[in-house]
C-alpha positions in Angstrom: -9.7 22.6 7.3 -9.2 19.6 5.0 -5.4 19.4 5.1 -3.9 19.5 8.6 -0.7 18.2 10.2 -1.4 17.1 13.7 1.4 15.3 15.6 -0.3 12.2 17.0 2.4 11.9 19.7 1.6 15.3 21.2 -1.9 16.0 19.8 -0.7 19.4 18.7 -1.5 21.0 15.3 1.7 21.6 13.4 0.4 23.3 10.3 -2.8 23.7 8.2 -3.3 24.2 4.5 -6.1 25.5 2.4 -7.7 23.3 -0.2 -7.4 24.4 -3.8 -10.1 26.5 -5.4 -11.7 25.1 -8.5 -9.8 27.5 -10.7 -6.5 26.4 -9.1 -7.4 22.8 -9.7 -8.3 23.5 -13.4 -4.9 25.1 -13.9 -3.1 22.1 -12.4 -5.0 19.6 -14.6 -4.3 21.8 -17.7 -0.6 21.9 -16.9 -0.5 18.1 -16.4 -2.2 17.5 -19.7 0.1 20.0 -21.5 3.2 18.4 -19.9 2.1 14.9 -21.1 2.2 16.0 -24.8 5.9 16.7 -24.4 6.8 14.0 -21.8 5.3 11.2 -23.9 7.9 12.0 -26.6 10.9 11.6 -24.4 13.0 8.6 -24.6 13.3 6.2 -21.6 16.8 7.5 -21.1 15.6 11.1 -20.9 12.9 10.2 -18.5 15.3 8.2 -16.4 17.5 11.2 -15.8 14.8 12.9 -13.8 13.5 9.7 -12.0 17.0 8.6 -11.1 17.8 12.1 -9.8 14.7 12.0 -7.6 15.9 8.7 -6.1 19.4 10.1 -5.5 17.9 13.1 -3.7 15.8 10.9 -1.4 18.8 8.8 -0.6 20.9 11.8 0.2 18.4 13.4 2.6 16.8 10.4 4.3 16.4 12.1 7.8 14.7 15.2 6.4 12.0 13.1 4.7 11.7 10.6 7.6 11.2 13.3 10.2 8.1 14.7 8.4 6.6 11.2 8.3 7.2 10.6 12.0 5.8 14.0 13.0 2.7 13.8 10.7 1.5 10.2 11.3 3.6 8.9 14.2 5.7 6.3 12.4 8.7 5.2 14.4 11.7 7.1 13.1 13.7 4.0 12.1 10.6 2.8 10.2 10.4 6.2 8.5 14.0 6.0 7.4 13.4 2.5 6.0 10.4 3.8 4.1 12.3 6.7 2.6 15.1 4.4 1.5 12.7 1.9 0.0 10.9 4.7 -1.8 14.1 5.9 -3.3 15.0 2.3 -4.3 11.6 2.0 -6.2 12.4 5.1 -8.2 15.9 3.9 -9.0 14.5 0.5 -10.0 12.1 1.9 -12.6 14.7 4.4 -13.9 16.9 1.4 -14.6 14.3 -1.3 -15.8 11.4 0.5 -17.5 12.7 0.4 -21.1 13.2 -3.4 -20.7 9.8 -3.9 -19.2 8.0 -2.0 -22.0 10.1 -3.2 -24.9 8.1 -4.5 -27.9 7.1 -8.1 -27.7 7.4 -10.2 -30.9 4.4 -12.3 -31.8 4.3 -15.3 -34.2 1.2 -15.2 -36.3 0.6 -17.8 -39.0 1.2 -15.2 -41.7 3.4 -12.1 -41.7 5.0 -10.4 -38.7 3.5 -8.9 -35.6 4.5 -7.3 -32.3 2.9 -5.7 -29.2 4.2 -2.3 -28.3 3.5 -0.2 -25.2 2.8 3.5 -25.1 1.6 5.9 -22.4 -2.1 6.9 -22.2 -2.1 10.3 -20.5 -2.7 11.9 -17.2 -3.2 9.5 -14.3 -5.0 10.5 -11.1 -3.7 8.8 -8.0 -5.5 8.8 -4.6 -3.1 7.7 -1.9 -3.3 7.0 1.9 -1.4 8.3 4.9 0.1 5.1 6.3 3.1 5.1 4.0 3.3 8.8 3.0 6.3 8.4 0.6 6.2 4.7 -0.4 2.6 4.9 -1.7 3.7 7.9 -3.9 6.9 6.3 -5.1 5.2 3.1 -6.3 2.9 5.1 -8.6 5.4 7.8 -9.6 8.3 5.5 -10.5 6.5 3.3 -13.0 3.9 5.6 -14.5 6.2 8.5 -15.0 8.8 6.2 -16.6 6.0 4.8 -18.9 5.5 8.4 -20.2 2.4 9.4 -18.3 2.0 12.4 -16.0 0.5 12.2 -12.6 -2.0 14.1 -10.4 -2.0 13.0 -6.8 -4.5 13.5 -4.0 -2.8 12.5 -0.8 -4.4 12.0 2.6 -5.5 15.1 4.5 -3.3 14.3 7.6 0.0 14.2 5.8 0.1 17.4 3.7 3.7 18.2 4.5 4.9 14.8 3.2 2.8 15.3 0.1 4.2 18.7 -0.6 7.7 17.6 0.1 7.4 14.7 -2.4 6.2 17.1 -5.0 9.2 19.4 -4.3 11.4 16.4 -4.8 10.4 16.3 -8.4 11.0 20.0 -8.9 14.4 19.6 -7.4 15.1 16.7 -9.7 14.5 18.9 -12.7 11.0 17.7 -13.6 9.0 19.9 -16.0 6.0 21.6 -14.5 3.0 19.4 -14.6 4.9 16.1 -14.5 4.1 15.3 -10.9 1.4 17.4 -9.2 0.2 17.3 -5.7 -3.5 18.3 -5.3 -4.9 19.7 -2.1 -8.5 19.1 -3.0 -11.8 17.9 -1.5 -13.5 14.6 -2.2 -16.0 16.5 -4.4 -13.2 17.9 -6.4 -11.7 14.5 -6.7 -14.9 13.4 -8.5 -14.4 16.2 -10.9 -10.9 15.1 -11.6 -12.1 11.5 -12.4 -14.8 12.9 -14.6 -12.4 15.2 -16.5 -11.7 13.9 -20.1 -8.1 14.9 -19.9 -7.6 12.3 -17.1 -7.2 8.8 -18.6 -6.7 6.5 -15.6 -7.3 6.3 -11.8 -5.2 4.5 -9.1 -6.3 4.2 -5.5 -4.8 2.8 -2.4 -7.4 3.0 0.4 -10.4 1.5 2.1 -12.9 -0.9 0.5 -15.5 1.9 0.7 -13.3 4.3 -1.1 -12.5 1.6 -3.7 -16.2 1.0 -4.4 -16.8 4.7 -4.8 -13.8 5.6 -6.9 -13.8 2.5 -9.1 -17.5 3.0 -9.8 -16.9 6.6 -10.9 -13.9 5.6 -13.0 -16.0 2.8 -14.6 -18.8 5.2 -15.4 -16.2 7.2 -17.3 -14.8 4.1 -19.0 -11.4 4.8 -17.5 -8.9 2.1 -16.5 -8.3 1.8 -12.8 -6.2 -0.1 -10.2 -7.4 -0.6 -6.6 -5.2 -1.6 -3.7 -7.6 -1.8 -0.8 -7.7 -3.4 2.7 -6.7 -6.8 4.0 -7.1 -9.2 6.8 -4.0 -11.3 6.2 -3.7 -14.8 7.7 -0.5 -15.7 9.6 -0.6 -19.5 9.6 1.6 -21.3 12.1 1.9 -25.1 11.5 2.9 -27.5 14.3 6.5 -27.8 13.0 7.2 -24.1 12.9 10.3 -22.8 14.6 8.8 -20.4 17.2 12.1 -18.7 17.9 12.0 -17.4 14.3 8.2 -17.2 14.0 7.4 -15.0 17.1 9.6 -12.0 15.9 7.8 -12.1 12.6 4.4 -12.3 14.4 5.3 -9.2 16.4 6.6 -7.4 13.3 3.7 -8.5 11.2 1.1 -7.1 13.5 3.0 -4.1 15.1 5.0 -2.7 12.2 3.8 0.8 11.5 1.7 0.5 14.6 -0.3 -2.2 12.8 -1.5 0.3 10.2 -0.6 -1.7 7.1 -2.9 -3.2 4.5 -0.9 -6.3 4.3 -0.2 -6.6 8.1 -0.8 -10.0 9.8 -4.2 -9.7 11.3 -5.5 -13.2 11.7 -3.1 -15.6 13.6 -4.2 -19.1 12.7 -2.3 -21.6 14.7 -2.5 -25.4 14.7 -3.7 -26.6 18.1 -0.7 -28.7 18.9 1.5 -25.6 19.2 -1.2 -23.0 19.9 -0.8 -22.5 23.6 3.0 -22.2 23.3 2.6 -19.7 20.5 0.0 -17.6 22.3 2.1 -17.4 25.5 5.2 -16.3 23.6 3.3 -13.9 21.4 1.7 -12.2 24.5 5.1 -11.9 26.2 6.7 -10.4 23.2 3.9 -7.8 22.7 4.0 -6.9 26.4 7.7 -6.1 26.1 7.1 -3.4 23.5 8.0 0.1 24.8 5.5 3.0 24.0 7.0 6.4 23.7 8.2 9.2 21.5 8.4 7.9 17.9 11.4 10.2 17.3 13.3 8.2 20.0 15.1 5.3 18.4 14.6 3.2 21.6 10.8 3.4 21.3 9.2 0.2 19.9 5.5 1.1 20.2 4.3 4.2 18.5 1.0 6.1 18.4 -1.7 5.6 15.8 -1.9 8.2 13.1 -4.7 10.3 14.5 -7.0 10.5 17.5 -9.9 9.4 15.4 -8.0 6.3 14.2 -7.6 5.4 17.9 -11.2 6.0 18.9 -12.5 4.1 15.9 -10.3 1.1 16.7 -11.4 1.1 20.4 -15.0 1.0 19.2 -14.2 -1.9 17.0 -12.7 -3.9 19.9 -15.6 -3.0 22.2 -18.1 -4.2 19.5 -16.1 -7.5 19.0 -16.2 -8.1 22.8 -19.9 -7.3 23.0 -20.5 -10.1 20.4 -18.5 -12.7 22.4 -14.8 -12.1 21.7 -12.4 -12.4 24.6 -9.5 -10.0 25.3 -6.4 -12.0 25.9 -4.2 -8.9 26.0 -4.7 -5.2 25.9 -7.8 -3.8 24.4 -7.6 -0.3 25.9 -6.1 3.1 25.3 -2.6 3.6 26.9 -2.9 6.1 29.7 -0.4 8.7 28.4 -0.2 11.6 26.0 -0.8 10.8 22.4 -3.0 8.4 20.3 -1.6 5.2 21.8 -3.4 1.9 22.0 -2.3 -1.2 23.9 -1.1 -4.1 21.8 -4.2 -6.3 21.8 -5.1 -10.0 21.2 -8.7 -11.1 20.7 -9.6 -14.8 21.0 -12.9 -16.7 20.5 -13.9 -14.6 17.5 -16.7 -16.6 16.0 -18.0 -16.4 12.4 -21.2 -14.6 13.6 -19.1 -11.8 15.2 -18.7 -8.8 12.9 -15.0 -8.8 13.8 -14.5 -12.1 12.1 -14.8 -10.3 8.7 -13.5 -6.8 9.8 -10.1 -5.3 9.2 -8.5 -4.0 12.3 -6.2 -1.2 11.2 -4.0 -1.0 14.2 -2.3 -3.1 16.9 -5.1 -5.6 17.2 -4.5 -9.3 16.5 -7.2 -12.0 16.2 -6.0 -15.4 17.4 -7.6 -18.7 16.1 -6.6 -22.2 16.9 -7.3 -24.9 14.3 -7.1 -28.7 14.2 -4.6 -29.1 11.3 -3.2 -27.7 8.1 -6.4 -28.2 6.1 -8.4 -26.3 8.7 -5.9 -23.5 8.7 -6.2 -23.1 4.9 -10.0 -23.2 5.1 -10.0 -20.5 7.7 -7.5 -18.4 5.9 -9.7 -18.5 2.8 -12.9 -17.7 4.8 -12.4 -13.9 4.3 -13.8 -11.2 2.2 -10.2 -10.0 1.7 -7.3 -11.5 -0.3 -4.3 -9.2 -0.1 -1.4 -11.1 1.5 -0.7 -13.9 4.0 2.1 -16.0 5.4 2.8 -19.6 6.6 5.5 -20.8 9.0 6.8 -24.3 8.8 10.2 -26.0 8.8 9.1 -27.9 5.7 9.5 -25.6 2.7 7.7 -27.9 0.4 4.8 -28.0 2.8 4.9 -24.2 3.0 4.7 -23.9 -0.8 1.8 -26.3 -0.9 -0.1 -24.2 1.7 0.8 -21.0 -0.1 -0.6 -22.3 -3.4 -4.0 -23.1 -1.7 -4.5 -19.8 0.1 -6.7 -17.4 -2.0 -4.7 -14.2 -1.9 -2.5 -11.9 -4.0 0.7 -12.6 -2.1 2.0 -15.4 0.2 5.2 -15.5 2.2 6.8 -18.6 3.6 8.7 -18.1 6.9 8.7 -14.3 6.4 6.5 -11.3 5.5 9.1 -9.4 3.5 7.3 -7.6 0.7 9.7 -4.7 0.6 11.4 -5.3 -2.7 10.7 -3.2 -5.8 10.9 -6.4 -8.0 7.9 -8.0 -6.2 4.4 -7.2 -7.5 2.0 -6.0 -4.8 -1.7 -6.4 -4.9 -4.7 -8.6 -4.1 -8.0 -10.2 -5.0 -11.6 -10.1 -3.7 -12.3 -7.0 -1.5 -8.6 -6.3 -1.5 -8.9 -4.9 -5.0 -7.4 -5.5 -8.4 -4.3 -4.6 -10.4 -0.7 -4.8 -9.3 2.0 -2.3 -8.3 5.7 -2.7 -8.3 7.8 -5.2 -10.4 7.3 -5.6 -14.1 3.5 -5.9 -13.6 3.3 -2.5 -11.9 4.3 -0.5 -15.0 1.8 -2.3 -17.2 -1.3 -0.9 -15.5 -1.6 2.4 -17.4 -0.1 1.8 -20.9 -1.7 1.1 -24.2 -0.9 -2.4 -25.5 -0.9 -1.9 -29.2 -0.8 -4.7 -31.8 1.1 -3.9 -34.9 1.0 -6.5 -37.7 2.8 -6.5 -41.1 1.5 -8.8 -43.8 2.0 -8.4 -47.6 -1.3 -9.9 -48.9 -3.2 -9.4 -52.1 -6.7 -9.4 -50.5 -8.3 -10.0 -47.2 -8.5 -13.6 -46.0 -12.0 -15.0 -45.7 
């Protein structure tokens, strides 16, 4: 069974779903292509009626959406509520701003007049992960539907109820059939969707391996794509950082969503002068977290999304230790029901250890001590990834200087707050390409057409 809801807190199967047959998939693609021919002709105001309504419906029923996310992938209930509200805010943001973002841009050629105009390109296929089962959907649906495209979505197999519920949201908002379509399909069927000439673009949020596979297939078909892949973000702590403010961000940066976030803080790079004090406070704060039922608002340490996610992470930690890493905290499964792992800190991770370049997708932090600011920047850049990162210092000018030198798609000074619809999200290197959210996010799947007017007697030589 490809699509299966299993509560990671109890280990019990909630519900299973059959994948689509090929004929069902064909019908869905055909409907999305047919809907596009009408939707593309709608004004921004007409599109905004439906997108804004979807936002309103999410805001009006936060607990219903949040409960499904917590049951299906174990997210703490307050984090689930936050995700639902942020998702609704993204939809409302694009309903309000898309016409301005895609307005014609006047150019100034030497002769005549010219402008660039933006138009939709067709059906977009989006492959999305389980770790933010609504936010990942909202950040493709909001911009690309407002741009005039239609969307086919393959969501992760472990969050089918969230996927179905988000599709129902669009139906309830008055969307025409085929505007937003959830596909319960296999990986082989996904390849067929990418190959289909009616599909004009491909968006993925997922692993590096998935990115290589899907971007390659999209490229073979000469289709535009965007890839938001993994990360191993640096959390740089300079010697003048205020630890009373830094430690809470360190805990949040590593443990939010049980550490299952692409742009989570994963490599803690601390200047030697303050390293011992930081590590002691960080360990103490992590030890204070309370594992338990993610539906209980007092729980501060939730389960991983699946049993396999837990076992894979434990194997990664064991492999790191076998190659010389030391466990400063945790490293084991929590002895209780559910897919729980101890908050973990690894030290002494050397460049020849596979862990040095790995992404730990869960509550595992790697701690590094460095001589100074320059060494911190060099270590931050010694990564195959380049998604996000942060630097903590009382000197804002210094923080900006460091941020400029770190090779990554996003940098945060004295915070890790990426949750704003206005802020473009994405990375470089193995973290992918393209941007979601903000003005940049709506530009990924539109045709940028040059239109020039010039009254001339004959072509210029």
